[in-house]
C-alpha positions as CSV (number, residue, x, y, z in Angstrom):
1,X,0.0,0.0,0.0
2,X,1.4,3.5,-0.9
3,X,2.4,5.8,1.9
4,X,0.0,8.7,2.5
5,X,1.3,11.9,4.0
6,X,-1.1,13.2,6.6
7,X,-1.6,16.9,7.1
8,X,-0.1,17.8,3.7
9,X,-1.6,20.8,2.1
10,X,-0.5,22.0,-1.3
11,X,0.1,25.7,-1.5
12,X,0.4,27.5,-4.8
13,X,3.7,29.3,-5.1
14,X,2.9,31.2,-8.3
15,X,0.4,33.8,-9.4
16,X,-1.6,34.2,-12.6
17,X,0.8,36.8,-13.9
18,X,3.8,34.4,-13.6
19,X,1.6,31.7,-15.2
20,X,0.8,34.0,-18.1
21,X,4.5,34.8,-18.6
22,X,5.3,31.1,-18.6
23,X,2.6,30.3,-21.2
24,X,3.8,33.2,-23.4
25,X,7.4,31.8,-23.2
26,X,6.1,28.4,-24.2
27,X,4.2,29.9,-27.1
28,X,7.5,31.7,-28.2
29,X,9.3,28.3,-28.4
30,X,10.6,27.6,-24.9
31,X,10.1,23.9,-23.9
32,X,7.5,23.2,-21.2
33,X,9.9,21.6,-18.8
34,X,12.3,24.5,-19.0
35,X,9.5,27.0,-18.5
36,X,8.2,25.0,-15.5
37,X,11.6,25.2,-13.9
38,X,12.3,28.8,-14.7
39,X,8.9,30.1,-13.5
40,X,8.6,27.5,-10.7
41,X,5.2,26.3,-11.9
42,X,4.3,22.6,-12.1
43,X,4.7,21.2,-15.6
44,X,1.3,19.5,-15.4
45,X,-0.3,22.9,-14.7
46,X,1.3,24.4,-17.8
47,X,0.2,21.4,-19.9
48,X,-3.4,21.7,-18.6
49,X,-3.6,25.4,-19.2
50,X,-2.3,25.0,-22.7
51,X,-4.8,22.2,-23.5
52,X,-8.1,22.7,-25.1
53,X,-9.8,21.4,-21.9
54,X,-9.0,24.5,-19.9
55,X,-11.6,27.3,-20.0
56,X,-11.1,30.3,-17.7
57,X,-14.1,30.5,-15.4
58,X,-16.4,33.5,-15.7
59,X,-18.5,34.8,-12.9
60,X,-22.1,35.8,-13.3
61,X,-24.3,35.7,-16.4
62,X,-23.2,36.7,-19.9
63,X,-23.7,40.3,-20.8
64,X,-26.5,41.3,-23.2
65,X,-25.1,44.5,-24.5
66,X,-21.7,45.2,-26.0
67,X,-19.6,47.9,-24.4
68,X,-20.5,50.3,-27.3
69,X,-24.2,49.7,-26.7
70,X,-23.8,50.3,-23.0
71,X,-22.0,53.6,-23.7
72,X,-24.8,54.6,-26.1
73,X,-27.5,53.8,-23.6
74,X,-25.6,55.7,-20.9
75,X,-25.4,58.8,-23.1
76,X,-29.1,58.5,-23.9
77,X,-30.1,58.2,-20.2
78,X,-27.9,61.2,-19.3
79,X,-29.5,63.3,-22.1
80,X,-33.0,62.7,-21.0
81,X,-32.3,63.2,-17.3
């Protein structure tokens, strides 16, 4: 039976900015293993983020209006007020 470490909690040692830099480096030709070592990000994390399975979560419902439509509506409301 494999040994199980008790009271082990993984703590993330990188932030989204470093992750974005690592992904950019990989897209520019750096090997995943080298990027993982340089930016201190697990290689599996980089592989997952680069895969098609990963979708950045969004909070709340989708917007109905585009930014341009919102600005136009805002101007109209201010004009009639």
